[in-house]
Steps between C-alpha positions, in 0.01 A plus 500: 500500500478764228627823656408840365690805607173697483371306800768656717441867427540699819668205669866439588718351224849395604767473229803274551798633308348843461839647401495331160455726203162346411375444853582856610303641206202271565504608863455860388217409266316310774537789744364741235198270457412500865677193641685504833849387401792378707813314398833343580832453331844360577677825430448871532523642150401788272166327428432434867567863585273614216220273621538633853487856374167405346362424846542120503645323802794274405686265734856398422545125545249222441338399828177310573350785702510730196189337357299520823183698433527472121191403296698401189868424433659579159830332407719488192623187321840552670345452847499125582224320698764454777513874560407553872230754411337270246515213748340711770229622261422136413486406866258787573288433191579835340445472123800548275528631141800498267612836357420417137145402592456839666633683196274304269195586712593867512504501115141375481229757424707711260384559143854421374779320680855483359740229612865572404694173497834366379824361635642851515391859428173478691556782748635747244222426250231526770644835605513621137135405443405657831651833408337493158154437645538760776620762252217412264248569774378140529537491885629140533536295814856358506706235668873490415764267643733795563505864614397748236527859613251626239217323679644550852605137560390166368123543489236751394128488571310642206157455342332167436570514128861374464725293727861448395700234685836330474428132448773284650546139389674391823302208646248560214362790705384684184241230446293667775448806283204596284658683203306643207838604349801268544857609416772238467838665466713186468516138623836369619640267763460627855348395831627150435454416868129492414470422130644179348636653183434759232202306361344502844552878518348550154195297600443728796506803271268321260251447786537868600413615147206261504350704783435786254138496376431470123436876474831576671849551357826310528805720432814286455863517403506399132880451513467229767433151364327380815266804504419454128390142563257615763368779279424249225280306745331787690124527483500877537632759259879521480738785416875450483780752560865476409771575248408217264324593175203274578422684831191722517670774705849595380756785549575671171784747434670409827788729607704522818648817645844531661382337818322216322154648552267386218261687273272324255167507316263239639309330222202262514469257210703730279326825591677767708326568834718738701856618550671370813804634683616320816710609794593138582754313287525143378337284237291335773355836598390562138317164528350603836384833356334334200317259727376786721390704198322203342310444828414870519362482147287198593360700792407796280772745595589800286825374340656845457451565870622150576825561310544838675457326837783255421731786394523604866493148650773434756549150630384353830742461790751212471485505121833642378478754779788746561555483874811716543808651341783405729871576435395607154345157436134465401340226713178341370272225613277264296251242620600258226567157649499245221775495234289655223395794720859563621637492145233748401582736784872488418424576133333822610790587737746451213316763295626760745858424387662485846874473541442157651173316564471308828236230536414413859277194515310355793385162364142428611397156634702181475250332268519780244882503500510121459247480216635807311869456588626507141301815426652676799849445367453742210229740622763754607704489181448877449673580829870569542500387862264258675442464877276226635358484852365200685178353363184656644311200633165676521243226573746213453729292720864460393523156327875492541579424137505849349667827603636825362861374491394242242350778289811715534728215393285424193498866391873538565565200273364705207766768556272759661615706797287372788536498876306352794400769748267303734356784709392856421789631712745288298347628180508866599859468621611341173320762289645795690852354475479453125244726335600821319316820405296438186422140585145373530385244760178303452375281781249238400257273680152480647620417854637770729803610295343845472619534861853508362411804288354674803814411699724650231283811481503554877874453531559759229831574330807319615734712717850454364 
């Protein structure tokens, strides 16, 4: 049965896991387009509260009766067929659609559709491009896998000319999209509970780029060997970005200010295009900015206005976000959850020259920690002190052969200062007992470790 979301306009659509960053945004888009939306989630959260404030009924807990009266059920790849609501929908004959299929269908009908993909950097780059297009008056529709205050959340309903969407490779969900412009920021090992190896991941990205029509554009990281291979084989026009001399888009005359914030002249095939000054630090954010600007150029944006838009860009929530200053200690959170992302976030934190840099890691999924174990050992090398919580299982069951203590012991063997603090209470207690004014704490993970930051903020300064 080929389902089309358009057949359910005006009918009730029930979303299982509506509190997810993508699902909550899609719920808002559906409601704006005239669908009757309901949802459920295991936990009450910021996203759930935001969805409720938008007039959508959300039940906490997954129960069969939640789908009663629904005409269509939407679920994400993280929701298994054994979920009680999915089982009840199957029993009642209620059709079901996976989240990525919904997103792909919502992209159809636009003159231009941009899919922003890559192992990491997707959310930031999508937000950068979104701000550029809004500021250039191009009225884009947007779907971001994070909360971006500039557009009032994770989605924006604009005209039918441009749709910008984060394209996630998890479970190959980005293959449901219909991009006319494809961005590939990088290709590295991740989601190894689904993919066999790096070659398997690269093949998925190759298929994604193959969705772009011949008149479309592929914008890829020219410093990434895996991306370059795909670019050499792509049927559509390709433009590369990076620091390498062979890249089409390059940063010339790059300088960093005292906080590590970059300024550079963006050039295209040797010709200066615009001057760029960023309010976000890190080499990876220079790459993200070049990708966003290259996509804006492909869409016909005024490049001077595009550069001006980026000069006031501030990151989305959970991307090196300052959550509090407690006891004279700056406490940040970053969504980074694989070793490359965490190393990148710590490199930005180090630019602030804290007295001591604390890395607080919540490892995410047993399969990721097992497959990337050696990479985890050195991803926090920039930190002076490392705290590691229990592994966030997410969608997985504990296999019994991997745990955070094993990670702590391996890191300690390299001479780094590392401690196991299993719970958020343990972690907060250890931090408050040992941190000093002028230190910087960075919590990292895509699970619920941001709750620790909120906990620290709510508890306030330590009474001594």
